[in-house]
Backbone bond lengths (Angstrom), bond angles and torsions (degrees), N, CA, C in turn:
res aa  C-N    CA-C-N  psi(-1)  N-CA   C-N-CA  omega(-1)  CA-C   N-CA-C  phi
1 X - - - 1.466 - - 1.528 108.29 -
2 X 1.305 117.74 89.49 1.463 119.12 -177.62 1.510 109.26 -157.17
3 X 1.343 113.71 174.10 1.445 119.50 173.91 1.505 113.41 67.82
4 X 1.328 114.78 -158.25 1.456 120.76 -173.42 1.517 113.80 -71.20
5 X 1.357 118.19 -9.40 1.459 119.88 177.74 1.518 111.16 -73.34
6 X 1.302 117.21 -14.71 1.452 122.46 -178.38 1.519 108.44 -93.63
7 X 1.333 116.21 117.47 1.461 120.14 -175.06 1.519 111.00 -96.70
8 X 1.337 115.04 127.42 1.467 122.77 -178.63 1.525 108.83 -119.76
9 X 1.329 116.62 131.57 1.458 121.35 179.39 1.526 109.28 -118.22
10 X 1.325 115.89 127.43 1.463 122.53 173.24 1.528 107.37 -98.52
11 X 1.330 116.69 123.74 1.459 120.08 -175.34 1.529 114.62 -97.21
12 X 1.330 118.18 -21.41 1.475 119.73 178.16 1.527 110.48 -143.67
13 X 1.334 114.61 58.56 1.468 121.42 -175.24 1.525 113.11 -64.89
14 X 1.320 117.96 -21.29 1.469 119.38 179.14 1.522 112.04 -62.57
15 X 1.332 116.99 -20.81 1.458 119.53 -179.73 1.529 112.09 -70.44
16 X 1.330 117.66 -10.26 1.466 120.32 176.32 1.523 111.92 -87.61
17 X 1.329 116.74 -2.71 1.459 120.09 178.72 1.520 111.75 72.31
18 X 1.331 116.23 -136.60 1.460 121.26 -172.36 1.524 113.58 -90.25
19 X 1.322 119.05 14.08 1.460 121.34 -179.22 1.527 111.10 -79.83
20 X 1.325 115.75 142.97 1.460 121.52 -177.78 1.530 111.11 -80.17
21 X 1.330 116.05 143.42 1.464 122.21 175.10 1.528 111.12 -106.36
22 X 1.321 116.18 18.37 1.472 120.28 -176.35 1.527 111.98 -59.33
23 X 1.319 117.30 -34.65 1.470 120.22 -179.47 1.529 110.98 -57.94
24 X 1.342 116.72 -33.11 1.458 121.09 -179.13 1.528 110.70 -79.21
25 X 1.331 116.63 -43.23 1.469 119.43 -178.14 1.517 112.08 -67.93
26 X 1.331 117.69 -26.10 1.460 121.09 177.42 1.524 111.97 -79.35
27 X 1.315 116.69 -32.22 1.468 120.25 -174.66 1.519 112.15 -89.35
28 X 1.345 117.28 -38.18 1.459 120.62 -176.14 1.525 110.39 -129.04
29 X 1.320 115.51 162.97 1.461 121.25 172.17 1.518 106.76 -71.54
30 X 1.326 116.80 100.80 1.460 120.69 -170.64 1.517 112.30 -117.89
31 X 1.329 114.62 137.15 1.464 121.55 171.53 1.522 107.02 -113.05
32 X 1.320 116.50 128.82 1.458 121.18 -174.37 1.526 109.46 -118.32
33 X 1.330 115.62 119.29 1.462 121.57 176.32 1.524 107.92 -116.61
34 X 1.326 115.73 130.26 1.455 120.13 -179.04 1.505 112.10 -60.53
35 X 1.335 116.15 -49.68 1.453 122.99 178.10 1.524 108.63 -142.99
36 X 1.320 116.66 154.78 1.467 120.74 179.02 1.523 108.77 -139.87
37 X 1.337 115.84 126.01 1.461 117.81 174.69 1.529 108.65 -86.14
38 X 1.323 118.26 165.84 1.476 120.72 -174.43 1.517 114.40 -57.17
39 X 1.330 117.30 -26.65 1.463 120.25 -178.08 1.525 112.58 -80.79
40 X 1.313 117.69 -11.84 1.461 121.77 -178.68 1.518 113.31 -98.65
41 X 1.332 117.18 -15.92 1.461 120.38 -169.49 1.521 112.44 -63.76
42 X 1.328 118.10 -47.79 1.463 120.87 -176.02 1.520 111.24 -57.56
43 X 1.313 117.09 -47.56 1.468 120.90 -179.39 1.522 111.18 -62.92
44 X 1.313 116.37 -37.53 1.461 119.81 -174.26 1.523 113.54 -76.78
45 X 1.331 118.17 -27.21 1.465 119.16 -179.87 1.529 112.26 -91.35
46 X 1.319 117.47 -10.67 1.467 120.16 -175.41 1.528 110.93 -59.20
47 X 1.334 115.86 129.63 1.451 121.78 178.79 1.517 114.43 84.25
48 X 1.321 118.24 -1.64 1.460 121.43 -177.09 1.528 111.29 -93.61
49 X 1.325 114.72 148.83 1.462 120.01 176.14 1.535 111.93 -91.09
50 X 1.331 116.86 -26.19 1.469 120.13 -177.95 1.516 109.69 -138.32
51 X 1.325 115.71 145.09 1.453 121.08 176.05 1.519 107.98 -130.97
52 X 1.330 115.77 136.42 1.463 122.10 178.14 1.523 107.65 -111.31
53 X 1.337 115.59 123.96 1.460 120.31 179.80 1.521 109.10 -132.02
54 X 1.305 114.54 150.69 1.451 120.28 170.15 1.519 108.12 -103.17
55 X 1.337 116.35 -66.95 1.467 119.61 -179.03 1.527 113.25 -120.48
56 X 1.323 118.66 -3.77 1.464 120.03 176.51 1.524 108.95 -61.42
57 X 1.322 116.54 135.71 1.454 121.15 -177.28 1.537 110.91 -85.21
58 X 1.328 115.21 138.20 1.464 122.06 176.04 1.533 107.15 -122.77
59 X 1.327 117.20 84.96 1.472 121.41 -176.40 1.524 111.87 -77.17
60 X 1.323 114.32 168.21 1.456 120.59 -177.71 1.517 114.77 -55.58
61 X 1.341 119.52 -50.39 1.465 119.58 -178.77 1.523 113.15 -57.08
62 X 1.311 117.37 -36.39 1.465 120.46 177.89 1.524 110.13 -66.32
63 X 1.335 117.88 -44.33 1.462 121.05 -177.61 1.523 111.73 -68.44
64 X 1.334 116.91 -23.70 1.474 120.03 177.40 1.524 112.43 -89.38
65 X 1.314 117.35 -7.03 1.467 120.81 -174.66 1.526 111.52 -80.26
66 X 1.332 114.97 168.11 1.473 120.30 179.27 1.517 111.51 -64.97
67 X 1.345 117.76 -24.11 1.462 120.42 179.38 1.521 111.61 -62.50
68 X 1.349 116.53 -27.53 1.462 120.68 -178.51 1.527 112.13 -101.96
69 X 1.317 117.25 17.44 1.467 120.61 -174.59 1.522 112.48 -59.46
70 X 1.334 117.98 -34.53 1.464 121.53 -178.19 1.529 113.27 -95.46
71 X 1.316 116.23 -1.15 1.465 119.91 -173.09 1.525 110.93 -72.12
72 X 1.323 115.40 126.79 1.460 121.92 -179.47 1.532 112.74 -117.33
73 X 1.335 116.06 -21.47 1.464 119.07 -172.70 1.525 110.60 -145.99
74 X 1.327 115.44 133.41 1.467 122.12 170.23 1.515 106.90 -116.59
75 X 1.321 116.38 123.16 1.459 120.96 175.13 1.522 107.73 -108.24
76 X 1.314 116.43 113.93 1.454 120.70 175.97 1.525 107.29 -87.12
77 X 1.316 115.70 115.16 1.467 120.89 -178.56 1.521 109.30 -82.41
78 X 1.315 114.46 60.37 1.465 122.99 -178.07 1.519 106.07 -171.83
79 X 1.331 115.91 176.58 1.457 120.37 176.47 1.526 110.46 -88.59
80 X 1.335 116.93 -46.40 1.453 120.94 179.30 1.513 111.98 -72.88
81 X 1.329 117.16 141.73 1.466 121.70 -177.78 1.529 112.02 -122.25
82 X 1.333 116.89 24.33 1.459 119.55 -176.72 1.529 112.60 -71.64
83 X 1.333 118.89 -5.86 1.462 121.41 177.17 1.529 112.30 -89.21
84 X 1.322 117.70 0.02 1.468 121.79 -179.30 1.528 109.19 -120.58
85 X 1.333 115.98 134.66 1.463 120.49 175.35 1.531 107.32 -78.37
86 X 1.328 115.86 94.28 1.462 121.09 -174.01 1.518 112.09 -66.52
87 X 1.322 117.40 -36.87 1.462 120.39 -178.58 1.524 111.04 -64.04
88 X 1.336 115.99 -43.80 1.466 119.10 178.57 1.517 110.98 -67.45
89 X 1.325 116.71 -40.90 1.466 119.97 177.71 1.524 110.36 -57.33
90 X 1.324 116.47 -44.09 1.458 120.80 -179.74 1.523 110.67 -62.76
91 X 1.325 116.38 -44.28 1.466 119.60 -177.87 1.526 111.71 -68.21
92 X 1.330 116.47 -24.78 1.470 120.65 179.21 1.527 112.63 -92.07
93 X 1.313 116.70 1.67 1.464 120.10 179.67 1.515 113.78 73.55
94 X 1.327 116.82 26.50 1.470 121.06 179.68 1.521 108.59 -99.90
95 X 1.303 116.96 119.89 1.460 121.18 177.76 1.523 109.63 -71.74
96 X 1.328 116.67 143.04 1.460 121.85 177.40 1.527 108.16 -128.98
97 X 1.312 115.91 129.65 1.458 119.47 175.42 1.519 109.02 -134.08
98 X 1.313 115.23 158.46 1.459 120.47 -179.87 1.519 109.72 -126.55
99 X 1.323 116.66 -169.09 1.462 121.24 179.66 1.533 107.43 -128.72
100 X 1.316 117.43 88.08 1.463 119.46 -178.14 1.527 111.94 -79.30
101 X 1.301 115.83 142.83 1.455 120.34 168.62 1.508 117.67 82.24
102 X 1.331 118.46 -3.03 1.460 119.17 -174.67 1.525 112.47 -66.78
103 X 1.351 117.68 -28.98 1.460 121.06 -173.55 1.523 112.38 -112.04
104 X 1.317 116.72 20.40 1.464 119.49 -176.41 1.521 111.98 -53.77
105 X 1.319 116.84 -54.37 1.461 120.81 -176.82 1.521 111.13 -65.77
106 X 1.326 116.43 -41.38 1.460 121.13 -178.07 1.526 111.31 -62.07
107 X 1.341 116.79 -48.85 1.461 120.56 -177.93 1.527 110.51 -68.58
108 X 1.318 116.60 -41.25 1.464 119.92 -178.63 1.520 111.07 -61.90
109 X 1.330 116.95 -46.62 1.462 118.07 -178.33 1.521 111.18 -68.40
110 X 1.328 117.85 -30.77 1.460 120.67 177.81 1.530 110.44 -69.79
111 X 1.338 115.65 -40.84 1.470 119.17 177.06 1.520 110.49 -59.97
112 X 1.327 116.50 -42.55 1.462 120.18 178.31 1.524 110.58 -67.14
113 X 1.337 116.71 -36.73 1.464 119.94 176.77 1.531 110.99 -61.16
114 X 1.331 116.74 -39.45 1.461 120.11 177.43 1.529 111.00 -65.83
115 X 1.326 116.16 -39.98 1.466 119.46 176.43 1.523 110.15 -60.77
116 X 1.324 116.22 -45.43 1.466 120.54 -179.98 1.525 111.34 -63.21
117 X 1.315 116.55 -38.08 1.465 119.13 -179.95 1.528 111.06 -67.81
118 X 1.335 116.24 -41.20 1.464 119.13 176.48 1.521 110.96 -61.28
119 X 1.325 116.22 -39.11 1.459 120.38 -176.05 1.531 112.55 -80.66
120 X 1.328 117.17 -40.25 1.474 121.13 -169.23 1.523 114.52 -103.27
121 X 1.323 118.83 -16.40 1.473 122.39 176.59 1.532 112.47 57.33
122 X 1.324 116.45 38.52 1.464 119.80 -178.17 1.524 110.88 -59.58
123 X 1.327 116.55 -45.15 1.464 119.83 179.97 1.511 112.38 -62.41
124 X 1.331 116.35 -41.34 1.464 119.93 -179.59 1.522 111.24 -66.49
125 X 1.316 117.29 -42.29 1.466 120.04 177.86 1.529 111.52 -66.69
126 X 1.334 115.93 -36.59 1.464 118.98 177.73 1.527 110.78 -65.34
127 X 1.348 116.19 -42.31 1.469 120.09 178.47 1.521 110.98 -64.13
128 X 1.324 116.44 -38.74 1.457 120.64 178.18 1.535 110.48 -60.68
129 X 1.325 116.25 -42.95 1.462 120.42 179.88 1.520 111.19 -66.83
130 X 1.348 116.49 -42.58 1.474 119.88 179.13 1.526 111.54 -59.66
131 X 1.314 116.23 -33.81 1.462 120.36 -176.68 1.535 112.54 -85.36
132 X 1.322 116.44 6.20 1.462 119.68 176.58 1.504 114.79 91.26
133 X 1.328 117.43 11.76 1.451 120.80 -174.72 1.515 114.93 -71.59
134 X 1.342 117.67 -27.59 1.465 118.63 -177.23 1.528 111.36 -72.53
135 X 1.333 115.97 -45.99 1.468 117.93 -177.72 1.526 112.63 -67.20
136 X 1.320 116.83 -16.57 1.460 120.21 177.29 1.526 112.35 -85.51
137 X 1.348 117.26 -7.55 1.459 120.51 -176.76 1.531 111.27 -71.09
138 X 1.323 118.30 138.28 1.461 121.35 177.32 1.534 112.78 -76.12
139 X 1.342 117.30 -8.28 1.468 120.85 177.94 1.521 108.99 -133.01
140 X 1.343 115.84 -178.56 1.471 119.90 -170.97 1.520 113.52 -71.97
141 X 1.316 119.05 -10.20 1.466 121.68 -173.12 1.521 110.47 -135.12
142 X 1.337 114.74 176.99 1.467 122.49 169.22 1.524 107.44 -128.88
143 X 1.304 116.77 139.60 1.464 121.72 -178.50 1.527 110.56 -125.62
144 X 1.331 115.29 41.99 1.459 120.65 -175.79 1.522 113.22 -68.06
145 X 1.336 116.68 -31.95 1.459 120.55 -173.62 1.526 109.44 -121.53
146 X 1.305 116.38 131.82 1.461 121.64 179.98 1.529 110.44 -74.38
147 X 1.329 116.97 134.94 1.464 122.20 -178.60 1.525 109.78 -119.95
148 X 1.320 118.34 111.72 1.466 120.40 174.97 1.531 110.27 -86.58
149 X 1.323 116.83 149.92 1.462 120.39 171.50 1.526 109.03 -80.25
150 X 1.329 115.92 139.62 1.462 120.00 -179.94 1.518 112.05 -78.91
151 X 1.318 117.09 -26.19 1.453 120.53 -179.65 1.535 109.83 -57.69
152 X 1.322 115.56 127.90 1.450 120.62 -179.40 1.512 114.90 90.28
153 X 1.343 117.21 -13.00 1.463 120.09 178.20 1.532 109.79 -77.35
154 X 1.320 115.11 158.63 1.465 121.20 179.52 1.524 110.47 -98.16
155 X 1.317 115.42 122.39 1.463 121.83 178.62 1.520 108.67 -103.51
156 X 1.325 116.56 112.76 1.457 121.78 -179.42 1.514 110.94 -94.75
157 X 1.319 116.51 124.73 1.467 121.95 -176.12 1.524 109.35 -113.05
158 X 1.324 115.90 122.20 1.465 122.19 178.77 1.524 106.89 -110.01
159 X 1.329 115.90 107.20 1.457 121.53 -173.49 1.517 108.78 105.34
160 X 1.336 116.24 99.51 1.467 119.74 -170.96 1.527 111.21 -113.00
161 X 1.341 114.19 51.58 1.458 119.39 171.92 1.519 109.70 -86.89
162 X 1.322 115.91 -150.61 1.463 119.83 -176.72 1.523 111.79 -61.04
163 X 1.324 116.39 -45.08 1.463 119.23 -178.43 1.517 110.45 -67.66
164 X 1.325 117.03 -46.18 1.455 120.34 -179.98 1.517 112.12 -58.28
165 X 1.331 116.97 -42.06 1.469 120.73 178.78 1.525 111.10 -65.32
166 X 1.329 117.12 -37.94 1.465 120.12 -179.81 1.520 110.95 -69.15
167 X 1.340 116.50 -40.43 1.472 119.91 175.60 1.523 110.09 -61.70
168 X 1.327 116.74 -39.99 1.460 120.05 178.74 1.518 111.19 -60.17
169 X 1.323 117.07 -44.09 1.467 120.61 179.21 1.522 110.62 -62.44
170 X 1.334 116.70 -41.40 1.457 120.21 178.23 1.529 110.67 -65.29
171 X 1.324 116.49 -40.61 1.455 120.57 178.97 1.523 111.70 -62.32
172 X 1.332 116.13 -40.68 1.470 119.47 178.72 1.523 111.31 -62.25
173 X 1.331 116.34 -32.71 1.470 118.91 -179.76 1.522 111.75 -66.23
174 X 1.336 117.22 -20.63 1.466 121.45 174.99 1.534 111.66 -90.38
175 X 1.325 116.49 0.16 1.453 120.01 -178.17 1.512 113.40 83.67
176 X 1.316 117.24 19.79 1.456 120.59 -179.40 1.524 111.11 -83.86
177 X 1.326 116.15 149.89 1.446 122.34 172.85 1.528 108.02 -86.88
178 X 1.326 116.63 129.54 1.465 120.97 -174.35 1.523 110.27 -99.07
179 X 1.323 115.32 127.32 1.466 122.37 172.65 1.530 107.73 -113.77
180 X 1.317 116.37 126.18 1.469 120.95 -179.74 1.520 108.74 -110.53
181 X 1.321 115.59 124.59 1.457 120.39 -177.00 1.520 112.06 -74.56
182 X 1.326 114.92 140.73 1.460 119.99 163.68 1.526 107.10 -64.12
183 X 1.315 117.40 164.66 1.466 119.14 177.03 1.531 108.75 -55.43
184 X 1.329 117.63 126.41 1.472 119.83 -175.43 1.516 114.39 -56.49
185 X 1.336 116.77 -28.91 1.469 120.16 -176.95 1.519 112.59 -95.11
186 X 1.341 117.14 2.26 1.458 120.09 -177.32 1.527 111.07 -73.88
187 X 1.323 115.67 141.11 1.468 120.85 177.11 1.523 111.38 -115.25
188 X 1.333 117.00 2.36 1.459 121.24 -178.92 1.517 111.68 -90.20
189 X 1.324 114.61 -169.34 1.458 120.88 178.93 1.528 110.00 -65.66
190 X 1.321 115.76 143.77 1.464 120.92 179.48 1.521 109.04 -75.53
191 X 1.329 119.57 124.93 1.467 121.74 -178.20 1.522 111.17 -65.26
192 X 1.331 117.20 155.63 1.464 120.58 176.50 1.531 110.93 -57.61
193 X 1.298 116.40 140.24 1.459 121.01 179.74 1.515 114.14 85.70
194 X 1.326 117.43 -3.39 1.466 121.65 178.13 1.525 109.76 -116.44
195 X 1.328 115.37 164.38 1.461 120.56 172.34 1.521 108.00 -126.56
196 X 1.299 116.44 152.70 1.463 120.62 178.04 1.523 109.35 -60.17
197 X 1.316 115.69 145.75 1.462 121.55 -176.07 1.521 111.90 -54.62
198 X 1.310 117.17 -48.42 1.468 120.35 -177.71 1.530 110.97 -65.79
199 X 1.317 115.94 -35.26 1.467 119.54 177.67 1.526 110.27 -66.62
200 X 1.324 116.30 -39.59 1.459 119.93 178.23 1.522 110.77 -61.61
201 X 1.327 116.71 -44.74 1.462 120.02 -179.62 1.521 110.98 -58.65
202 X 1.314 116.82 -40.45 1.457 121.09 -177.03 1.524 112.63 -75.44
203 X 1.341 117.25 -24.61 1.463 120.57 -172.82 1.525 113.82 -99.12
204 X 1.322 118.00 -27.57 1.460 120.69 -170.43 1.526 112.10 -78.52
205 X 1.321 114.81 145.79 1.465 121.05 171.45 1.528 110.66 -86.19
206 X 1.315 115.81 -26.42 1.470 122.30 176.70 1.521 107.24 -138.02
207 X 1.316 117.04 131.34 1.463 122.59 175.12 1.520 108.10 -115.18
208 X 1.330 116.78 124.78 1.458 120.77 179.47 1.529 109.27 -122.19
209 X 1.325 116.45 133.33 1.462 122.91 -172.73 1.521 111.38 -99.52
210 X 1.333 115.67 128.81 1.468 121.10 178.53 1.531 110.86 -141.27
211 X 1.325 117.00 29.90 1.457 121.67 -178.44 1.524 110.18 -103.22
212 X 1.331 117.75 160.25 1.463 120.55 179.49 1.522 111.82 -73.97
213 X 1.318 115.70 159.73 1.456 121.47 173.86 1.527 108.66 -94.71
214 X 1.321 115.44 110.71 1.463 122.73 174.57 1.526 106.30 -130.74
215 X 1.314 116.38 177.76 1.469 119.20 -177.10 1.520 111.43 -56.46
216 X 1.336 116.88 -37.03 1.463 120.48 -175.76 1.526 112.77 -74.77
217 X 1.326 117.50 -20.66 1.470 119.39 -178.19 1.535 112.86 -106.18
218 X 1.327 117.66 3.47 1.460 120.27 175.07 1.529 109.10 -59.53
219 X 1.350 116.45 127.86 1.471 121.76 -177.62 1.525 111.74 54.25
220 X 1.315 116.21 38.80 1.460 121.33 177.67 1.530 110.66 -55.63
221 X 1.336 115.87 -42.91 1.456 120.58 176.38 1.522 107.67 -94.99
222 X 1.313 115.16 88.11 1.466 121.61 -179.45 1.527 109.42 -106.49
223 X 1.309 117.01 -169.37 1.448 120.38 -178.25 1.519 113.23 -59.32
224 X 1.336 116.81 -38.22 1.466 119.82 179.76 1.519 111.17 -68.14
225 X 1.330 116.92 -40.26 1.464 120.08 178.20 1.524 111.03 -65.94
226 X 1.316 116.80 -42.39 1.460 120.65 179.86 1.523 111.17 -64.21
227 X 1.320 116.79 -34.26 1.460 120.32 179.54 1.521 112.40 -66.23
228 X 1.347 116.95 -22.94 1.462 120.84 178.17 1.521 112.58 -79.11
229 X 1.323 117.26 -21.89 1.456 120.76 -174.09 1.524 111.49 -76.30
230 X 1.329 115.76 154.85 1.458 121.48 177.32 1.524 110.16 -62.68
231 X 1.317 118.74 144.74 1.472 120.82 -179.98 1.530 113.68 -60.04
232 X 1.339 117.55 -25.99 1.463 120.39 179.77 1.526 112.83 -98.21
233 X 1.334 117.70 5.00 1.462 121.29 -174.36 1.532 111.65 -72.88
234 X 1.333 114.35 158.38 1.467 122.25 175.61 1.529 109.24 -110.82
235 X 1.326 115.80 145.38 1.463 122.41 172.71 1.522 108.30 -117.78
236 X 1.340 116.57 130.43 1.461 122.06 178.86 1.524 108.22 -124.73
237 X 1.340 117.01 131.61 1.462 121.24 179.14 1.525 110.03 -131.44
238 X 1.330 115.48 110.12 1.468 121.23 173.33 1.527 110.19 -117.95
239 X 1.341 116.91 18.46 1.465 121.12 -175.60 1.521 111.42 -99.18
240 X 1.327 116.90 -84.10 1.466 122.26 178.88 1.530 108.07 -141.21
241 X 1.332 116.40 139.52 1.446 121.11 -177.11 1.505 113.58 -61.53
242 X 1.329 117.03 -34.22 1.452 121.18 -177.10 1.516 114.79 -67.12
243 X 1.326 117.47 -7.30 1.462 120.17 177.10 1.527 111.86 -71.23
244 X 1.327 116.86 -19.22 1.461 121.85 -173.20 1.522 110.56 -117.48
245 X 1.320 116.33 131.88 1.460 121.74 169.90 1.528 106.26 -74.65
246 X 1.309 116.66 101.71 1.465 120.87 -168.63 1.525 112.67 -67.34
247 X 1.312 118.11 -37.49 1.466 119.75 179.18 1.529 110.76 -68.10
248 X 1.331 116.52 -37.87 1.460 119.57 177.02 1.523 110.79 -65.70
249 X 1.331 116.35 -36.59 1.460 120.07 178.45 1.522 111.11 -64.80
250 X 1.326 117.11 -45.99 1.461 120.47 178.88 1.526 110.61 -59.34
251 X 1.319 116.15 -42.07 1.459 119.84 179.50 1.533 110.88 -62.54
252 X 1.337 116.68 -41.98 1.465 120.46 179.95 1.529 111.44 -65.05
253 X 1.330 116.71 -38.22 1.468 120.24 179.06 1.524 111.17 -69.93
254 X 1.316 115.96 -41.75 1.474 119.70 -179.40 1.527 111.69 -64.83
255 X 1.314 116.35 -37.99 1.461 120.38 -174.79 1.523 113.18 -85.64
256 X 1.342 116.77 -4.52 1.457 119.42 -179.54 1.516 114.09 80.93
257 X 1.352 116.91 12.42 1.462 119.89 178.30 1.525 112.07 -80.68
258 X 1.336 117.36 -5.44 1.454 122.50 177.86 1.520 107.97 -142.39
259 X 1.339 115.84 138.46 1.455 119.57 -175.46 1.510 114.27 -70.26
260 X 1.333 117.55 -37.01 1.457 119.65 -178.87 1.513 110.95 -179.27
261 X 1.322 115.83 164.75 1.460 121.16 178.66 1.519 109.14 -147.14
262 X 1.332 114.99 147.28 1.461 121.65 175.73 1.518 107.98 -133.27
263 X 1.321 116.69 122.85 1.461 122.59 -174.43 1.523 109.96 -123.53
264 X 1.329 115.97 127.90 1.462 120.34 172.38 1.523 110.60 -103.03
265 X 1.324 116.86 -3.19 1.467 121.67 -176.72 1.525 108.99 -137.62
266 X 1.333 115.42 146.90 1.458 121.35 178.06 1.526 109.57 -129.98
267 X 1.315 115.87 168.13 1.460 120.76 -177.28 1.519 112.88 -67.48
268 X 1.331 116.85 -27.85 1.468 122.58 176.88 1.518 107.29 -127.84
269 X 1.332 116.74 127.30 1.470 120.64 -178.01 1.520 110.79 -135.68
270 X 1.340 119.03 126.13 1.461 124.43 -5.41 1.523 110.35 -68.43
271 X 1.337 116.93 151.06 1.463 119.62 -176.70 1.517 111.91 -78.00
272 X 1.323 118.31 152.42 1.463 120.45 172.46 1.524 109.75 -69.28
273 X 1.312 116.06 161.36 1.464 120.26 -177.05 1.522 112.38 -61.24
274 X 1.323 116.83 -28.04 1.464 120.10 -177.99 1.533 112.69 -97.09
275 X 1.324 116.83 18.12 1.463 119.57 178.06 1.530 108.67 -59.18
276 X 1.350 118.17 133.86 1.471 120.08 -174.91 1.521 114.14 -58.58
277 X 1.317 117.49 -32.20 1.468 119.54 179.13 1.523 110.64 -70.93
278 X 1.316 117.54 -41.57 1.465 119.84 178.74 1.523 110.92 -64.28
279 X 1.312 116.40 -42.54 1.463 119.98 179.21 1.529 110.26 -62.22
280 X 1.328 116.36 -42.97 1.462 120.01 -179.15 1.521 111.37 -68.42
281 X 1.342 117.45 -36.40 1.467 120.79 -177.11 1.522 112.01 -66.04
282 X 1.333 117.08 -21.91 1.459 120.02 179.97 1.526 112.09 -76.80
283 X 1.320 116.11 -13.76 1.467 117.98 -177.33 1.518 114.18 -126.82
284 X 1.314 118.86 -16.36 1.459 121.27 -178.28 1.521 110.80 -99.53
285 X 1.316 116.88 123.09 1.463 120.94 178.58 1.524 112.52 -71.61
286 X 1.325 117.07 -19.18 1.469 119.97 -176.19 1.530 112.84 -99.58
287 X 1.330 116.66 19.25 1.463 121.18 176.42 1.523 109.75 -127.38
288 X 1.329 116.09 117.03 1.463 122.75 177.56 1.523 109.16 -108.94
289 X 1.333 116.71 135.79 1.463 120.79 179.24 1.525 108.96 -133.48
290 X 1.322 116.47 128.62 1.465 122.34 175.65 1.530 108.61 -122.62
291 X 1.344 118.37 155.55 1.471 121.56 -167.97 1.534 115.37 -88.06
292 X 1.326 117.50 63.43 1.468 123.40 176.55 1.532 111.27 47.32
293 X 1.324 114.81 55.73 1.464 119.72 -176.44 1.524 113.19 -121.10
294 X 1.339 118.14 7.44 1.463 119.86 -178.42 1.518 112.08 -60.61
295 X 1.314 117.36 -29.86 1.463 122.61 -175.19 1.521 114.24 -80.75
296 X 1.332 117.49 -8.81 1.463 120.52 -156.23 1.522 117.23 -95.27
297 X 1.326 119.56 16.32 1.466 119.38 173.83 1.530 109.28 -52.77
298 X 1.310 116.79 143.16 1.461 119.27 -176.34 1.532 111.54 -57.22
299 X 1.324 115.90 -40.35 1.466 118.99 179.49 1.527 110.78 -61.48
300 X 1.323 116.44 -37.65 1.465 120.27 178.80 1.524 110.99 -66.31
301 X 1.331 116.52 -41.61 1.466 119.12 179.88 1.526 111.44 -66.76
302 X 1.333 117.10 -34.48 1.466 120.42 175.54 1.526 110.62 -64.02
303 X 1.328 116.29 -45.21 1.469 119.50 177.32 1.513 110.84 -61.46
304 X 1.324 116.54 -38.22 1.469 121.28 179.90 1.520 110.90 -58.81
305 X 1.321 116.84 -50.76 1.464 119.95 -178.64 1.524 111.65 -66.72
306 X 1.323 117.05 -36.18 1.462 119.81 177.26 1.524 110.57 -59.60
307 X 1.329 116.47 -42.41 1.465 119.36 -178.26 1.525 112.53 -76.51
308 X 1.330 117.40 -31.67 1.466 119.76 172.99 1.533 109.21 -59.45
309 X 1.323 115.47 -46.82 1.468 120.38 178.73 1.528 110.79 -60.39
310 X 1.329 116.13 -44.07 1.459 119.85 -179.61 1.521 111.44 -64.74
311 X 1.333 117.31 -38.37 1.461 120.52 178.33 1.522 111.50 -61.61
312 X 1.334 116.44 -44.00 1.462 119.97 -179.74 1.520 110.55 -66.65
313 X 1.325 116.66 -45.80 1.461 120.93 -179.28 1.527 111.02 -60.50
314 X 1.326 116.46 -43.82 1.460 119.96 179.92 1.523 110.91 -61.26
315 X 1.332 116.74 -40.99 1.463 119.81 -179.50 1.521 110.98 -64.39
316 X 1.333 117.47 -42.99 1.467 119.81 -179.25 1.523 111.94 -66.38
317 X 1.341 116.29 -20.23 1.454 120.50 179.17 1.529 112.05 -97.01
318 X 1.341 115.98 4.91 1.458 119.47 178.29 1.509 114.34 82.68
319 X 1.337 116.38 13.68 1.475 120.35 177.32 1.514 108.79 -105.39
320 X 1.305 116.69 140.87 1.462 120.49 178.53 1.509 110.71 -107.67
321 X 1.320 118.14 117.84 1.460 120.77 175.57 1.533 108.60 -128.41
322 X 1.301 115.32 149.23 1.480 122.45 178.87 1.524 111.91 55.68
323 X 1.329 117.36 32.38 1.449 120.40 -179.73 1.523 110.10 -74.20
324 X 1.323 116.23 134.92 1.459 121.25 177.69 1.523 111.55 -118.02
325 X 1.310 117.46 -0.61 1.468 121.36 -176.60 1.521 111.48 -94.96
């Protein structure tokens, strides 16, 4: 199973940005689609041995259908695999692999950038200057936004994989005290070096999320969790939107029960115009929203494609790498 006889279909290649896919089209019989809506997927994967997806969903009924009869491999061009029905893939004999760790540095530095923006208000001060606010000041400076020092603050990390560990190292460089959460759903003894999830929420000045979205972590940060946090605390989410009860978060920000929040991910992406977070972000100064771009440093996208290629090559050679099924 090698060479051009192996057909590979990319269903959302536009998510790789301006990077070339020529390496794939030269090595394998490849069909490249920039984007695919749910009604196009079955037709596009029919007859293919491998499919590469980033966020396109591959549900169970599709994987059991005749359109997927020849499908042997799904490569998720991401770390999270919640868009693929893994149980059905396994029962159908379809291998599934992902690309872990490719965006560790990119996501970690973006999470820290969001923390810095919440604390330092660089964007707000820049906008004030652009609008003529500095020259109108009666003194040499403007003090419109309060800036706390991060040194000595407690940074609570929920999800201590590669990204969480990298954020912790960055936080230490600012002189922050690092709190690492035990698994939020754990009911056993808290391991050494960790703190209970609820204790972390109550103690941290900043909580940053880096855990996967599974059934147990859906709405992990809900109204009860937010009520445990300090009134001046910040919440940062660069993991998955479903980790946060978005309406509860908006309520906490509006009522002053939370100091601020920065989200790079939402429960629906792209969000509808009336999404509660988007509506709130247009009026709340303490809510920052970015369009799921923490992962997207060019170096990270290059690593992503390199590993996608390696995953496909390994499969055609009978080797299994990065298997999640």
